[in-house]
C-alpha positions as CSV (number, residue, x, y, z in Angstrom):
1,M,-0.3,0.4,-0.1
2,S,1.7,3.4,-0.8
3,V,1.5,6.8,1.2
4,E,-0.3,7.9,-2.4
5,T,-3.4,5.4,-1.8
6,L,-3.2,6.2,1.6
7,S,-3.5,10.1,1.2
8,R,-5.8,9.8,-2.1
9,A,-8.1,7.7,0.8
10,C,-7.9,10.0,3.0
11,P,-7.6,13.9,1.6
12,N,-8.6,15.5,5.3
13,C,-5.8,13.5,7.1
14,G,-2.1,13.9,7.4
15,T,-2.1,17.6,9.0
16,E,-2.8,16.7,13.1
17,L,1.0,14.9,13.6
18,P,4.5,17.0,12.9
19,T,6.3,15.7,10.1
20,S,9.9,15.9,9.2
21,E,12.5,14.6,6.0
22,S,14.7,11.5,7.5
23,N,16.0,9.2,5.0
24,N,14.3,10.9,1.9
25,G,11.0,10.5,3.2
26,S,8.6,11.8,5.6
27,V,8.1,10.6,9.4
28,I,5.0,11.2,11.9
29,K,6.8,11.9,15.5
30,H,4.8,11.2,18.3
31,P,5.6,11.3,21.9
32,Y,4.9,7.2,22.2
33,F,6.1,6.6,18.6
34,R,7.6,7.6,15.2
35,V,6.0,6.0,11.5
36,N,8.3,6.1,9.1
37,L,6.1,6.9,5.7
38,S,9.1,6.0,3.1
39,E,9.5,2.7,5.1
40,M,6.4,2.2,6.0
41,K,7.2,1.1,9.6
42,V,6.2,2.5,12.7
43,Y,9.0,2.5,15.3
44,V,8.7,2.9,19.1
45,N,11.7,4.0,21.6
46,G,13.8,3.2,18.4
47,K,13.0,-0.4,17.4
48,N,10.8,-1.8,14.5
49,I,7.9,-3.0,16.1
50,G,6.9,-5.1,13.0
51,L,3.7,-4.4,11.8
52,T,2.4,-6.7,8.9
53,P,1.3,-4.4,5.7
54,K,-2.2,-4.2,6.6
55,E,-1.6,-3.5,10.5
56,Y,0.8,-0.6,9.2
57,A,-1.7,0.6,7.1
58,I,-4.7,0.8,9.6
59,F,-2.1,2.4,12.1
60,E,-1.0,4.9,9.6
61,Y,-4.2,6.0,8.6
62,L,-5.2,6.4,12.3
63,V,-2.6,8.7,13.1
64,K,-2.7,10.9,10.1
65,A,-7.0,11.0,10.7
66,E,-8.1,14.0,12.5
67,G,-10.1,12.7,15.9
68,V,-12.2,9.6,15.5
69,V,-12.0,6.9,12.6
70,T,-14.9,4.8,12.7
71,N,-15.3,1.1,11.9
72,V,-17.2,2.2,8.4
73,E,-14.3,4.5,7.3
74,F,-11.7,1.4,7.9
75,A,-13.8,-0.3,6.4
76,R,-14.0,2.4,3.0
77,Q,-10.6,2.3,2.2
78,P,-9.0,-0.1,-0.5
79,W,-7.6,-2.6,2.1
80,G,-10.6,-2.9,3.8
81,D,-12.9,-5.5,4.5
82,Y,-16.4,-4.9,4.7
83,G,-17.9,-7.9,5.5
84,Q,-15.8,-8.3,8.3
85,T,-15.1,-4.9,9.7
86,M,-15.6,-4.5,13.2
87,N,-14.1,-8.4,13.9
88,G,-11.2,-7.7,11.9
89,T,-10.2,-3.7,13.1
90,K,-11.2,-4.8,16.3
91,V,-8.2,-7.8,15.5
92,H,-5.5,-5.7,13.9
93,I,-5.9,-2.8,17.0
94,S,-5.6,-5.3,19.4
95,N,-2.0,-5.8,17.3
96,I,-0.8,-2.8,17.0
97,R,-1.6,-2.0,21.0
98,N,0.0,-5.4,21.9
99,K,2.9,-4.6,20.2
100,I,3.6,-1.1,21.0
101,R,3.3,-2.0,24.6
102,E,5.5,-4.5,24.3
103,A,8.1,-2.0,23.3
104,D,7.0,0.4,25.4
105,G,4.7,-0.1,28.0
106,R,2.2,2.5,26.9
107,D,-1.2,2.9,24.4
108,P,-1.8,5.1,22.2
109,I,-4.7,4.5,20.9
110,I,-8.5,5.0,22.3
111,T,-10.9,3.5,21.8
112,R,-14.1,5.2,21.7
113,Y,-17.0,3.3,22.8
114,A,-19.7,2.8,19.4
115,L,-17.7,5.4,17.4
116,G,-14.4,3.7,17.0
117,Y,-10.7,4.3,17.5
118,E,-8.2,7.5,17.4
119,I,-4.2,8.3,18.4
120,K,-3.8,10.5,21.5
121,D,-3.1,13.5,21.1
122,E,-0.4,15.9,23.2
123,K,-3.5,17.3,25.0
124,I,-4.7,14.2,26.4
125,I,-1.4,12.7,26.9
126,E,-0.5,15.7,29.4
127,R,-3.6,15.4,31.1
128,E,-2.9,11.7,31.6
129,Q,0.8,12.9,33.5
130,A,-0.8,15.5,35.5
131,R,-3.6,12.9,37.0
132,A,-0.5,10.3,37.2
133,Q,1.7,13.1,38.9
134,Q,-1.5,14.2,41.4
135,A,-2.0,10.2,42.2
136,D,2.4,9.8,42.8
137,N,1.5,13.3,45.1
138,G,-1.5,11.6,47.2
139,R,0.3,8.8,47.8
140,Q,3.3,10.0,49.6
141,I,1.3,12.6,51.3
142,R,-0.2,9.3,52.6
143,G,2.8,7.3,52.8
144,Y,2.2,4.7,50.6
């Protein structure tokens, strides 16, 4: 699956995350991962997490999307399988999550119940870090 095919399939995608030129191709940088569009690989902590071609296509589409991507949107892609949309998407997203968690322990994908999936943006990450800090402070005060 080429980047051009994905771009044509999602004309409104690709403006949310910063890209930079690296190895003669674009790289999408996120606090949890890096997507090398020319290599069609996802790196977590500097290591390729080994996504399958379909997992990569789903993850790249999700990363480029602005907000929630529904299962119907996934099915409309050239690589989509409308007959197995719900279950197929869940399985691929689960596999992607497991590979990222193995490499980093964090999950950048949010499930929006009855809607679809989206990638955590910087604001969500900052809120999670602030909550974790508050919880740590509370434990320190109570002596845990």
